[in-house]
A tleap script that builds the chain and sets N, CA, C and O, in Angstrom:
source leaprc.protein.ff14SB
mol = sequence {
  NMET THR GLU SER ARG HIE LEU THR VAL SER
  ILE ALA ARG PRO ALA ALA GLU VAL TYR ALA
  TRP SER ARG ASP PRO ALA HIE LEU PRO GLN
  TRP ALA ALA GLY LEU ALA THR GLY VAL ARG
  LEU GLU ARG GLY GLU TRP VAL ALA ASP SER
  PRO LEU GLY ARG VAL LEU VAL ARG PHE VAL
  PRO VAL ASN GLU TYR GLY VAL LEU ASP HIE
  ASP VAL VAL LEU PRO ASP GLY THR THR VAL
  THR ASN PRO LEU ARG VAL LEU PRO ASP GLY
  ALA GLY CYS GLU VAL VAL PHE THR LEU ARG
  ARG ARG PRO GLY VAL ASP ASP ALA ALA PHE
  GLU ALA ASP ALA ALA ALA VAL THR ALA ASP
  LEU GLY THR LEU GLN ARG VAL LEU GLU ALA
  CARG
}
set mol.1.N position { -43.629 -7.174 38.258 }
set mol.1.CA position { -43.595 -5.934 38.083 }
set mol.1.C position { -42.274 -5.167 38.854 }
set mol.1.O position { -41.946 -5.484 39.997 }
set mol.2.N position { -41.753 -4.398 38.279 }
set mol.2.CA position { -40.451 -3.943 38.749 }
set mol.2.C position { -40.757 -2.880 40.045 }
set mol.2.O position { -41.736 -2.138 39.960 }
set mol.3.N position { -40.089 -2.847 40.961 }
set mol.3.CA position { -40.088 -1.751 41.983 }
set mol.3.C position { -39.732 -0.577 41.488 }
set mol.3.O position { -38.714 -0.694 40.807 }
set mol.4.N position { -40.183 0.630 41.545 }
set mol.4.CA position { -39.588 2.076 40.905 }
set mol.4.C position { -40.062 2.878 42.168 }
set mol.4.O position { -40.974 2.744 42.984 }
set mol.5.N position { -38.999 3.805 41.962 }
set mol.5.CA position { -38.881 5.012 42.849 }
set mol.5.C position { -38.861 6.222 41.748 }
set mol.5.O position { -38.213 6.150 40.704 }
set mol.6.N position { -39.606 7.261 42.101 }
set mol.6.CA position { -39.542 8.556 41.466 }
set mol.6.C position { -38.829 9.600 42.032 }
set mol.6.O position { -39.175 10.184 43.059 }
set mol.7.N position { -37.809 9.851 41.362 }
set mol.7.CA position { -37.036 10.786 42.254 }
set mol.7.C position { -37.092 12.225 41.505 }
set mol.7.O position { -37.282 12.059 40.300 }
set mol.8.N position { -36.977 13.633 41.888 }
set mol.8.CA position { -37.492 14.546 41.368 }
set mol.8.C position { -36.746 15.772 42.108 }
set mol.8.O position { -36.438 15.871 43.295 }
set mol.9.N position { -36.527 16.789 40.906 }
set mol.9.CA position { -35.798 18.150 41.227 }
set mol.9.C position { -36.860 19.108 40.671 }
set mol.9.O position { -37.372 18.793 39.596 }
set mol.10.N position { -37.224 20.155 41.229 }
set mol.10.CA position { -37.383 21.657 40.594 }
set mol.10.C position { -36.314 22.173 40.281 }
set mol.10.O position { -35.300 22.147 40.979 }
set mol.11.N position { -36.462 22.865 38.846 }
set mol.11.CA position { -35.153 23.762 38.297 }
set mol.11.C position { -35.944 25.002 38.180 }
set mol.11.O position { -37.109 25.074 37.791 }
set mol.12.N position { -35.165 25.989 38.569 }
set mol.12.CA position { -36.008 27.501 38.279 }
set mol.12.C position { -35.066 27.892 36.704 }
set mol.12.O position { -34.102 28.647 36.580 }
set mol.13.N position { -35.784 27.055 35.639 }
set mol.13.CA position { -35.437 27.193 34.439 }
set mol.13.C position { -36.526 27.010 33.572 }
set mol.13.O position { -37.485 26.376 34.013 }
set mol.14.N position { -36.571 27.501 32.268 }
set mol.14.CA position { -37.702 26.779 31.636 }
set mol.14.C position { -37.538 25.577 31.303 }
set mol.14.O position { -36.353 25.245 31.333 }
set mol.15.N position { -38.317 24.705 30.966 }
set mol.15.CA position { -38.293 23.247 30.758 }
set mol.15.C position { -37.878 23.183 29.389 }
set mol.15.O position { -37.353 22.137 29.008 }
set mol.16.N position { -38.017 24.050 28.659 }
set mol.16.CA position { -37.457 23.753 26.790 }
set mol.16.C position { -35.903 23.658 27.181 }
set mol.16.O position { -35.234 22.644 26.982 }
set mol.17.N position { -35.455 24.728 27.707 }
set mol.17.CA position { -34.217 24.658 28.218 }
set mol.17.C position { -33.334 23.599 28.643 }
set mol.17.O position { -32.396 23.038 28.076 }
set mol.18.N position { -33.895 23.456 29.849 }
set mol.18.CA position { -33.554 22.022 30.711 }
set mol.18.C position { -33.586 20.724 29.753 }
set mol.18.O position { -32.736 19.836 29.825 }
set mol.19.N position { -34.692 20.718 28.827 }
set mol.19.CA position { -34.723 19.495 28.136 }
set mol.19.C position { -33.523 19.707 27.184 }
set mol.19.O position { -32.766 18.754 27.002 }
set mol.20.N position { -33.303 20.832 26.592 }
set mol.20.CA position { -32.350 21.026 25.631 }
set mol.20.C position { -30.709 20.626 25.689 }
set mol.20.O position { -29.865 20.155 24.926 }
set mol.21.N position { -30.790 21.090 27.010 }
set mol.21.CA position { -29.398 20.978 27.559 }
set mol.21.C position { -29.115 19.845 28.129 }
set mol.21.O position { -27.985 19.444 27.847 }
set mol.22.N position { -29.730 19.165 28.841 }
set mol.22.CA position { -29.523 17.670 29.495 }
set mol.22.C position { -29.711 16.813 28.224 }
set mol.22.O position { -28.966 15.835 28.181 }
set mol.23.N position { -30.266 16.920 27.536 }
set mol.23.CA position { -30.154 15.827 26.278 }
set mol.23.C position { -29.104 15.584 25.649 }
set mol.23.O position { -29.026 14.556 24.976 }
set mol.24.N position { -28.153 16.404 25.725 }
set mol.24.CA position { -27.086 16.377 24.910 }
set mol.24.C position { -25.568 15.500 25.668 }
set mol.24.O position { -24.736 16.050 26.390 }
set mol.25.N position { -25.566 14.162 25.272 }
set mol.25.CA position { -24.963 13.400 25.953 }
set mol.25.C position { -23.385 13.814 26.349 }
set mol.25.O position { -22.733 13.213 27.203 }
set mol.26.N position { -22.889 14.964 25.562 }
set mol.26.CA position { -21.833 15.776 26.190 }
set mol.26.C position { -21.684 16.502 27.278 }
set mol.26.O position { -20.635 16.950 27.742 }
set mol.27.N position { -23.022 16.632 27.769 }
set mol.27.CA position { -22.947 17.466 28.938 }
set mol.27.C position { -23.134 16.413 30.238 }
set mol.27.O position { -23.031 16.772 31.411 }
set mol.28.N position { -23.421 15.076 29.808 }
set mol.28.CA position { -23.274 14.230 30.902 }
set mol.28.C position { -22.312 14.149 32.288 }
set mol.28.O position { -22.591 13.888 33.459 }
set mol.29.N position { -21.128 14.475 31.649 }
set mol.29.CA position { -20.083 14.499 32.831 }
set mol.29.C position { -20.349 15.705 33.851 }
set mol.29.O position { -20.154 15.473 35.044 }
set mol.30.N position { -20.715 16.778 33.521 }
set mol.30.CA position { -21.138 18.010 34.163 }
set mol.30.C position { -22.012 17.790 35.287 }
set mol.30.O position { -21.948 18.428 36.338 }
set mol.31.N position { -22.914 16.776 35.007 }
set mol.31.CA position { -23.767 16.536 36.215 }
set mol.31.C position { -24.404 15.060 36.453 }
set mol.31.O position { -25.426 14.855 37.109 }
set mol.32.N position { -23.837 14.342 35.984 }
set mol.32.CA position { -24.372 12.697 36.043 }
set mol.32.C position { -23.368 11.914 36.426 }
set mol.32.O position { -22.991 10.948 35.762 }
set mol.33.N position { -22.813 12.304 37.627 }
set mol.33.CA position { -21.374 11.723 37.896 }
set mol.33.C position { -21.683 10.117 38.261 }
set mol.33.O position { -20.775 9.295 38.137 }
set mol.34.N position { -23.063 9.701 38.735 }
set mol.34.CA position { -23.336 8.223 38.831 }
set mol.34.C position { -23.060 7.562 37.234 }
set mol.34.O position { -22.688 6.396 37.105 }
set mol.35.N position { -23.248 8.291 36.287 }
set mol.35.CA position { -23.125 7.500 34.852 }
set mol.35.C position { -21.754 7.920 34.369 }
set mol.35.O position { -20.993 6.958 34.471 }
set mol.36.N position { -21.120 9.039 33.859 }
set mol.36.CA position { -20.313 9.471 33.100 }
set mol.36.C position { -19.216 10.118 33.703 }
set mol.36.O position { -19.618 11.077 34.362 }
set mol.37.N position { -17.942 9.976 33.745 }
set mol.37.CA position { -17.007 11.004 34.133 }
set mol.37.C position { -16.148 11.164 32.824 }
set mol.37.O position { -15.062 11.728 32.956 }
set mol.38.N position { -16.548 10.697 31.487 }
set mol.38.CA position { -16.025 11.136 30.180 }
set mol.38.C position { -17.024 10.587 29.357 }
set mol.38.O position { -17.446 9.443 29.524 }
set mol.39.N position { -17.449 11.394 28.423 }
set mol.39.CA position { -18.469 10.714 27.139 }
set mol.39.C position { -17.608 11.263 25.607 }
set mol.39.O position { -17.110 12.370 25.402 }
set mol.40.N position { -17.641 10.379 24.925 }
set mol.40.CA position { -17.183 10.650 23.321 }
set mol.40.C position { -18.057 10.161 22.357 }
set mol.40.O position { -18.655 9.131 22.669 }
set mol.41.N position { -18.251 10.579 21.404 }
set mol.41.CA position { -19.020 10.020 20.042 }
set mol.41.C position { -18.002 9.250 19.521 }
set mol.41.O position { -16.889 9.722 19.288 }
set mol.42.N position { -18.445 7.542 19.222 }
set mol.42.CA position { -17.389 6.748 18.631 }
set mol.42.C position { -18.325 5.996 17.398 }
set mol.42.O position { -19.431 5.594 17.762 }
set mol.43.N position { -18.025 5.831 16.271 }
set mol.43.CA position { -18.794 5.451 15.414 }
set mol.43.C position { -20.350 5.289 15.374 }
set mol.43.O position { -21.058 4.293 15.227 }
set mol.44.N position { -20.647 6.666 15.561 }
set mol.44.CA position { -21.819 7.066 15.815 }
set mol.44.C position { -22.785 6.866 17.137 }
set mol.44.O position { -24.006 7.012 17.087 }
set mol.45.N position { -22.057 6.511 18.324 }
set mol.45.CA position { -22.644 6.010 19.544 }
set mol.45.C position { -22.023 7.025 20.301 }
set mol.45.O position { -21.078 7.689 19.874 }
set mol.46.N position { -22.692 7.202 21.764 }
set mol.46.CA position { -22.181 7.853 22.630 }
set mol.46.C position { -21.537 6.815 23.489 }
set mol.46.O position { -22.252 5.848 23.753 }
set mol.47.N position { -20.429 6.825 23.935 }
set mol.47.CA position { -19.826 6.285 24.826 }
set mol.47.C position { -19.278 6.865 26.260 }
set mol.47.O position { -18.882 8.026 26.371 }
set mol.48.N position { -19.290 6.309 26.903 }
set mol.48.CA position { -19.574 6.991 28.422 }
set mol.48.C position { -18.464 6.089 29.449 }
set mol.48.O position { -18.813 4.923 29.636 }
set mol.49.N position { -17.268 6.492 30.071 }
set mol.49.CA position { -16.599 5.911 30.956 }
set mol.49.C position { -17.299 6.252 32.419 }
set mol.49.O position { -17.245 7.340 32.992 }
set mol.50.N position { -18.005 4.991 32.909 }
set mol.50.CA position { -18.851 5.211 34.055 }
set mol.50.C position { -18.146 4.432 35.250 }
set mol.50.O position { -17.114 3.796 35.038 }
set mol.51.N position { -18.727 4.498 36.508 }
set mol.51.CA position { -17.911 3.720 37.492 }
set mol.51.C position { -18.184 2.150 37.364 }
set mol.51.O position { -17.845 1.209 38.082 }
set mol.52.N position { -18.949 2.225 36.139 }
set mol.52.CA position { -18.949 0.360 36.080 }
set mol.52.C position { -17.944 -0.083 34.557 }
set mol.52.O position { -17.717 -1.240 34.202 }
set mol.53.N position { -17.517 1.043 33.921 }
set mol.53.CA position { -16.672 0.497 32.922 }
set mol.53.C position { -16.957 1.360 31.748 }
set mol.53.O position { -17.502 2.435 31.997 }
set mol.54.N position { -16.716 1.109 30.661 }
set mol.54.CA position { -17.435 1.876 29.474 }
set mol.54.C position { -18.838 1.115 29.270 }
set mol.54.O position { -19.132 -0.066 29.457 }
set mol.55.N position { -19.598 2.207 28.822 }
set mol.55.CA position { -21.237 2.075 28.626 }
set mol.55.C position { -21.507 2.662 27.816 }
set mol.55.O position { -20.793 3.628 27.547 }
set mol.56.N position { -22.754 2.356 26.964 }
set mol.56.CA position { -22.934 3.065 25.852 }
set mol.56.C position { -24.556 3.877 26.090 }
set mol.56.O position { -25.540 3.199 26.385 }
set mol.57.N position { -24.622 5.132 25.942 }
set mol.57.CA position { -25.889 5.690 26.246 }
set mol.57.C position { -26.576 6.266 25.050 }
set mol.57.O position { -26.003 7.065 24.309 }
set mol.58.N position { -27.777 5.870 24.866 }
set mol.58.CA position { -28.813 6.093 23.888 }
set mol.58.C position { -29.895 6.664 24.178 }
set mol.58.O position { -30.670 5.914 24.773 }
set mol.59.N position { -30.346 7.898 23.966 }
set mol.59.CA position { -31.573 8.698 24.401 }
set mol.59.C position { -32.708 8.293 23.213 }
set mol.59.O position { -32.414 7.744 22.151 }
set mol.60.N position { -33.664 8.570 23.504 }
set mol.60.CA position { -34.698 8.610 22.580 }
set mol.60.C position { -34.895 9.569 21.763 }
set mol.60.O position { -34.567 10.643 22.265 }
set mol.61.N position { -35.327 9.659 20.619 }
set mol.61.CA position { -35.363 10.799 19.902 }
set mol.61.C position { -35.833 12.023 20.239 }
set mol.61.O position { -36.872 12.105 20.895 }
set mol.62.N position { -35.159 13.113 19.854 }
set mol.62.CA position { -35.719 14.369 20.175 }
set mol.62.C position { -37.479 14.679 19.941 }
set mol.62.O position { -38.044 14.428 18.877 }
set mol.63.N position { -37.978 15.098 20.811 }
set mol.63.CA position { -39.468 15.246 21.300 }
set mol.63.C position { -39.842 16.363 21.861 }
set mol.63.O position { -39.146 17.131 22.525 }
set mol.64.N position { -41.372 16.481 21.484 }
set mol.64.CA position { -41.880 18.090 22.369 }
set mol.64.C position { -42.147 17.634 23.642 }
set mol.64.O position { -41.960 18.581 24.405 }
set mol.65.N position { -42.506 16.611 24.274 }
set mol.65.CA position { -42.821 16.045 25.235 }
set mol.65.C position { -42.300 15.808 26.700 }
set mol.65.O position { -42.829 15.221 27.643 }
set mol.66.N position { -40.724 16.651 26.549 }
set mol.66.CA position { -40.033 16.559 27.337 }
set mol.66.C position { -39.270 14.949 27.811 }
set mol.66.O position { -38.696 14.647 28.858 }
set mol.67.N position { -39.421 14.502 27.137 }
set mol.67.CA position { -38.955 12.807 27.139 }
set mol.67.C position { -37.446 12.544 27.157 }
set mol.67.O position { -36.865 12.502 26.072 }
set mol.68.N position { -36.811 12.376 28.205 }
set mol.68.CA position { -35.423 12.008 28.130 }
set mol.68.C position { -35.024 10.675 28.353 }
set mol.68.O position { -33.948 10.514 28.928 }
set mol.69.N position { -35.768 9.547 27.966 }
set mol.69.CA position { -35.749 8.135 28.401 }
set mol.69.C position { -34.458 7.878 27.557 }
set mol.69.O position { -34.303 8.207 26.381 }
set mol.70.N position { -33.517 7.206 28.395 }
set mol.70.CA position { -32.416 6.770 27.887 }
set mol.70.C position { -31.883 5.235 28.455 }
set mol.70.O position { -31.996 4.848 29.618 }
set mol.71.N position { -31.194 4.371 27.170 }
set mol.71.CA position { -30.721 3.210 27.448 }
set mol.71.C position { -29.256 3.331 28.175 }
set mol.71.O position { -28.493 4.226 27.811 }
set mol.72.N position { -28.939 2.567 29.040 }
set mol.72.CA position { -27.631 2.472 29.407 }
set mol.72.C position { -27.095 1.253 28.971 }
set mol.72.O position { -27.789 0.364 29.464 }
set mol.73.N position { -26.131 0.745 28.237 }
set mol.73.CA position { -25.853 -0.271 27.882 }
set mol.73.C position { -24.335 -0.658 28.581 }
set mol.73.O position { -23.273 -0.082 28.348 }
set mol.74.N position { -24.545 -1.725 29.441 }
set mol.74.CA position { -23.348 -2.065 30.424 }
set mol.74.C position { -22.505 -3.006 29.733 }
set mol.74.O position { -22.885 -3.657 28.759 }
set mol.75.N position { -21.075 -3.090 30.369 }
set mol.75.CA position { -20.268 -3.487 29.858 }
set mol.75.C position { -20.415 -5.001 29.588 }
set mol.75.O position { -19.655 -5.583 28.814 }
set mol.76.N position { -21.352 -5.580 30.208 }
set mol.76.CA position { -21.844 -7.216 30.172 }
set mol.76.C position { -22.557 -7.264 28.936 }
set mol.76.O position { -22.432 -8.324 28.322 }
set mol.77.N position { -23.430 -6.188 28.303 }
set mol.77.CA position { -24.197 -6.161 27.334 }
set mol.77.C position { -25.761 -6.024 27.839 }
set mol.77.O position { -26.702 -5.917 27.052 }
set mol.78.N position { -25.892 -6.043 29.261 }
set mol.78.CA position { -27.194 -5.795 30.070 }
set mol.78.C position { -27.601 -3.955 29.501 }
set mol.78.O position { -26.789 -3.030 29.527 }
set mol.79.N position { -28.719 -3.886 29.141 }
set mol.79.CA position { -29.512 -2.880 28.689 }
set mol.79.C position { -30.189 -2.215 29.954 }
set mol.79.O position { -30.749 -3.095 30.608 }
set mol.80.N position { -30.301 -1.228 30.404 }
set mol.80.CA position { -30.763 -0.605 31.588 }
set mol.80.C position { -31.830 0.660 31.163 }
set mol.80.O position { -31.493 1.844 31.179 }
set mol.81.N position { -32.912 0.265 30.855 }
set mol.81.CA position { -33.840 1.710 30.416 }
set mol.81.C position { -34.080 2.540 31.673 }
set mol.81.O position { -34.523 2.044 32.709 }
set mol.82.N position { -33.702 4.096 31.500 }
set mol.82.CA position { -33.835 4.772 32.476 }
set mol.82.C position { -35.217 5.744 32.305 }
set mol.82.O position { -34.804 6.593 31.515 }
set mol.83.N position { -36.210 5.989 32.518 }
set mol.83.CA position { -37.093 6.751 32.277 }
set mol.83.C position { -37.010 8.335 32.813 }
set mol.83.O position { -37.312 8.527 33.991 }
set mol.84.N position { -36.636 9.402 32.042 }
set mol.84.CA position { -36.419 10.503 32.611 }
set mol.84.C position { -37.133 11.764 32.290 }
set mol.84.O position { -36.403 12.171 31.387 }
set mol.85.N position { -38.030 12.626 32.411 }
set mol.85.CA position { -38.827 13.362 31.855 }
set mol.85.C position { -38.324 14.825 32.651 }
set mol.85.O position { -37.744 14.832 33.737 }
set mol.86.N position { -38.710 16.132 31.798 }
set mol.86.CA position { -38.701 17.352 31.987 }
set mol.86.C position { -40.003 18.069 31.907 }
set mol.86.O position { -40.479 18.663 30.940 }
set mol.87.N position { -40.603 17.866 33.374 }
set mol.87.CA position { -42.312 18.792 33.191 }
set mol.87.C position { -42.423 19.965 33.375 }
set mol.87.O position { -41.996 20.456 34.421 }
set mol.88.N position { -43.130 20.864 32.241 }
set mol.88.CA position { -43.101 22.065 32.683 }
set mol.88.C position { -43.732 22.640 34.206 }
set mol.88.O position { -44.795 22.124 34.551 }
set mol.89.N position { -43.247 23.469 34.938 }
set mol.89.CA position { -44.152 23.934 36.160 }
set mol.89.C position { -43.823 25.482 36.284 }
set mol.89.O position { -42.870 25.978 36.884 }
set mol.90.N position { -44.832 26.133 35.580 }
set mol.90.CA position { -44.867 27.492 35.364 }
set mol.90.C position { -43.577 28.028 34.808 }
set mol.90.O position { -43.208 27.673 33.689 }
set mol.91.N position { -42.766 28.997 35.647 }
set mol.91.CA position { -41.558 29.503 34.717 }
set mol.91.C position { -40.613 28.576 34.452 }
set mol.91.O position { -39.887 28.725 33.469 }
set mol.92.N position { -40.483 27.482 35.288 }
set mol.92.CA position { -39.525 26.497 35.776 }
set mol.92.C position { -40.068 24.912 35.368 }
set mol.92.O position { -40.982 24.611 34.600 }
set mol.93.N position { -39.305 24.151 36.044 }
set mol.93.CA position { -39.836 22.801 35.648 }
set mol.93.C position { -39.475 21.710 36.469 }
set mol.93.O position { -38.594 21.970 37.289 }
set mol.94.N position { -39.963 20.441 36.469 }
set mol.94.CA position { -39.517 19.459 37.476 }
set mol.94.C position { -39.113 18.382 36.630 }
set mol.94.O position { -39.814 17.913 35.733 }
set mol.95.N position { -38.053 18.032 36.916 }
set mol.95.CA position { -37.387 16.566 36.165 }
set mol.95.C position { -37.319 15.630 37.062 }
set mol.95.O position { -36.725 15.746 38.134 }
set mol.96.N position { -37.975 14.563 36.648 }
set mol.96.CA position { -38.301 13.359 36.991 }
set mol.96.C position { -37.525 12.101 36.659 }
set mol.96.O position { -37.470 11.938 35.440 }
set mol.97.N position { -37.064 11.398 37.180 }
set mol.97.CA position { -36.266 10.262 37.001 }
set mol.97.C position { -36.652 9.077 37.633 }
set mol.97.O position { -36.535 9.059 38.858 }
set mol.98.N position { -37.140 7.963 37.002 }
set mol.98.CA position { -37.813 6.738 37.781 }
set mol.98.C position { -36.559 5.762 37.613 }
set mol.98.O position { -36.018 5.341 36.591 }
set mol.99.N position { -36.297 5.557 38.893 }
set mol.99.CA position { -35.467 4.418 39.305 }
set mol.99.C position { -35.945 2.857 39.373 }
set mol.99.O position { -36.499 2.378 40.362 }
set mol.100.N position { -35.731 2.331 38.505 }
set mol.100.CA position { -36.281 0.824 38.758 }
set mol.100.C position { -35.083 0.016 39.449 }
set mol.100.O position { -33.894 0.268 39.252 }
set mol.101.N position { -35.541 -0.931 40.236 }
set mol.101.CA position { -34.518 -2.126 40.584 }
set mol.101.C position { -34.453 -2.891 39.552 }
set mol.101.O position { -35.334 -3.226 38.760 }
set mol.102.N position { -33.279 -3.166 39.609 }
set mol.102.CA position { -32.981 -4.658 38.540 }
set mol.102.C position { -33.085 -5.554 39.284 }
set mol.102.O position { -33.134 -5.547 40.514 }
set mol.103.N position { -33.139 -6.681 38.305 }
set mol.103.CA position { -33.002 -7.994 39.379 }
set mol.103.C position { -31.867 -8.369 40.128 }
set mol.103.O position { -30.741 -8.390 39.630 }
set mol.104.N position { -32.100 -8.659 41.266 }
set mol.104.CA position { -30.455 -9.117 42.237 }
set mol.104.C position { -30.187 -7.952 42.693 }
set mol.104.O position { -29.089 -7.980 43.248 }
set mol.105.N position { -30.654 -6.966 42.724 }
set mol.105.CA position { -30.306 -5.586 43.384 }
set mol.105.C position { -30.909 -5.446 44.884 }
set mol.105.O position { -32.086 -5.154 45.093 }
set mol.106.N position { -30.068 -5.662 45.777 }
set mol.106.CA position { -30.602 -6.125 47.336 }
set mol.106.C position { -31.041 -4.122 47.733 }
set mol.106.O position { -30.843 -3.133 47.028 }
set mol.107.N position { -31.640 -4.240 49.067 }
set mol.107.CA position { -32.112 -3.145 49.366 }
set mol.107.C position { -30.966 -2.122 49.497 }
set mol.107.O position { -31.092 -1.031 48.942 }
set mol.108.N position { -29.798 -2.428 50.237 }
set mol.108.CA position { -28.669 -1.275 49.905 }
set mol.108.C position { -28.186 -0.936 49.101 }
set mol.108.O position { -27.865 0.252 49.103 }
set mol.109.N position { -27.854 -1.771 47.949 }
set mol.109.CA position { -27.593 -1.314 46.695 }
set mol.109.C position { -28.743 -0.268 46.018 }
set mol.109.O position { -28.398 0.794 45.501 }
set mol.110.N position { -30.155 -0.708 46.089 }
set mol.110.CA position { -31.041 0.056 45.722 }
set mol.110.C position { -31.040 1.338 46.095 }
set mol.110.O position { -31.083 2.230 45.247 }
set mol.111.N position { -30.984 1.643 47.665 }
set mol.111.CA position { -30.575 2.846 48.474 }
set mol.111.C position { -29.518 3.725 47.735 }
set mol.111.O position { -29.649 4.888 47.353 }
set mol.112.N position { -28.665 3.070 47.646 }
set mol.112.CA position { -27.373 3.947 47.222 }
set mol.112.C position { -27.529 4.196 45.652 }
set mol.112.O position { -26.769 5.029 45.160 }
set mol.113.N position { -28.420 3.566 44.845 }
set mol.113.CA position { -28.708 3.791 43.587 }
set mol.113.C position { -29.440 5.062 43.249 }
set mol.113.O position { -29.453 5.687 42.189 }
set mol.114.N position { -30.069 5.313 44.434 }
set mol.114.CA position { -31.315 6.150 44.854 }
set mol.114.C position { -30.703 7.462 45.252 }
set mol.114.O position { -31.055 8.552 44.801 }
set mol.115.N position { -29.714 7.251 46.177 }
set mol.115.CA position { -28.867 8.539 46.808 }
set mol.115.C position { -27.774 8.970 45.355 }
set mol.115.O position { -27.578 10.163 45.121 }
set mol.116.N position { -27.231 8.059 44.606 }
set mol.116.CA position { -26.657 8.518 43.788 }
set mol.116.C position { -27.294 9.284 42.462 }
set mol.116.O position { -26.680 10.116 41.793 }
set mol.117.N position { -28.509 8.881 42.246 }
set mol.117.CA position { -29.352 9.822 41.437 }
set mol.117.C position { -30.069 10.994 41.547 }
set mol.117.O position { -30.467 11.735 40.648 }
set mol.118.N position { -30.243 11.124 43.247 }
set mol.118.CA position { -30.533 12.234 43.775 }
set mol.118.C position { -29.640 13.285 43.790 }
set mol.118.O position { -29.945 14.456 43.566 }
set mol.119.N position { -28.630 12.907 44.029 }
set mol.119.CA position { -26.827 13.826 43.959 }
set mol.119.C position { -26.689 14.273 42.355 }
set mol.119.O position { -26.155 15.326 42.007 }
set mol.120.N position { -27.198 13.398 41.541 }
set mol.120.CA position { -26.733 13.884 39.997 }
set mol.120.C position { -27.979 14.693 39.900 }
set mol.120.O position { -27.857 15.665 39.154 }
set mol.121.N position { -29.190 14.541 40.481 }
set mol.121.CA position { -30.339 15.548 40.282 }
set mol.121.C position { -30.134 16.912 40.655 }
set mol.121.O position { -30.545 17.863 39.990 }
set mol.122.N position { -29.440 17.006 41.815 }
set mol.122.CA position { -29.154 18.432 42.591 }
set mol.122.C position { -27.966 18.806 41.980 }
set mol.122.O position { -27.522 19.843 42.472 }
set mol.123.N position { -27.256 18.318 41.044 }
set mol.123.CA position { -25.923 18.792 40.499 }
set mol.123.C position { -26.780 19.334 39.444 }
set mol.123.O position { -26.851 20.562 39.386 }
set mol.124.N position { -27.630 18.445 38.364 }
set mol.124.CA position { -28.245 19.305 37.340 }
set mol.124.C position { -28.846 20.628 37.914 }
set mol.124.O position { -28.740 21.649 37.234 }
set mol.125.N position { -29.413 20.664 39.015 }
set mol.125.CA position { -30.163 21.966 39.096 }
set mol.125.C position { -29.258 22.787 39.378 }
set mol.125.O position { -29.550 23.867 38.865 }
set mol.126.N position { -28.092 22.849 40.054 }
set mol.126.CA position { -27.076 23.694 40.360 }
set mol.126.C position { -26.392 24.207 39.267 }
set mol.126.O position { -25.763 25.265 39.239 }
set mol.127.N position { -26.565 23.310 38.259 }
set mol.127.CA position { -25.689 23.845 36.931 }
set mol.127.C position { -26.303 24.722 36.395 }
set mol.127.O position { -25.865 25.861 36.236 }
set mol.128.N position { -27.759 24.196 35.921 }
set mol.128.CA position { -28.530 24.703 35.108 }
set mol.128.C position { -29.002 25.951 35.575 }
set mol.128.O position { -29.332 26.748 34.698 }
set mol.129.N position { -29.118 26.330 36.837 }
set mol.129.CA position { -29.805 27.747 37.808 }
set mol.129.C position { -28.591 28.431 37.827 }
set mol.129.O position { -28.781 29.639 37.975 }
set mol.130.N position { -27.257 28.082 37.722 }
set mol.130.CA position { -26.020 29.113 37.580 }
set mol.130.C position { -25.894 29.728 36.297 }
set mol.130.O position { -25.295 30.796 36.166 }
set mol.131.N position { -26.493 29.040 35.213 }
set mol.131.CA position { -26.299 29.613 33.830 }
set mol.131.C position { -27.105 31.015 33.677 }
set mol.131.O position { -27.068 31.635 32.614 }
savepdb mol mol.pdb
quit
């Protein structure tokens, strides 16, 4: 079993709106600094310029359940699956990212990953609540 940590943020916007906006890879640079500083569509695939280099980002198909799981294909070909959910909560929602420790990642790197995801979720909250 892989060690996991669920990182969450509450957003005072309707779940359907948060889902629709967040699932657009073109919006990643606005909130996911840990993943993308620039995103473009190349030959039908979303390519991001990340701190790790050029990566591919592949979201699951549009669905009614708020599932935003996505694979990130790293420059070395390793695929990292990132579970991400938008859960309705009254007039707002909760966004839950499941951070999984990859093999060989030490405690310090895992904590740094958690901090980066938490920062990204905070940015997502600020961006969407300002709309």
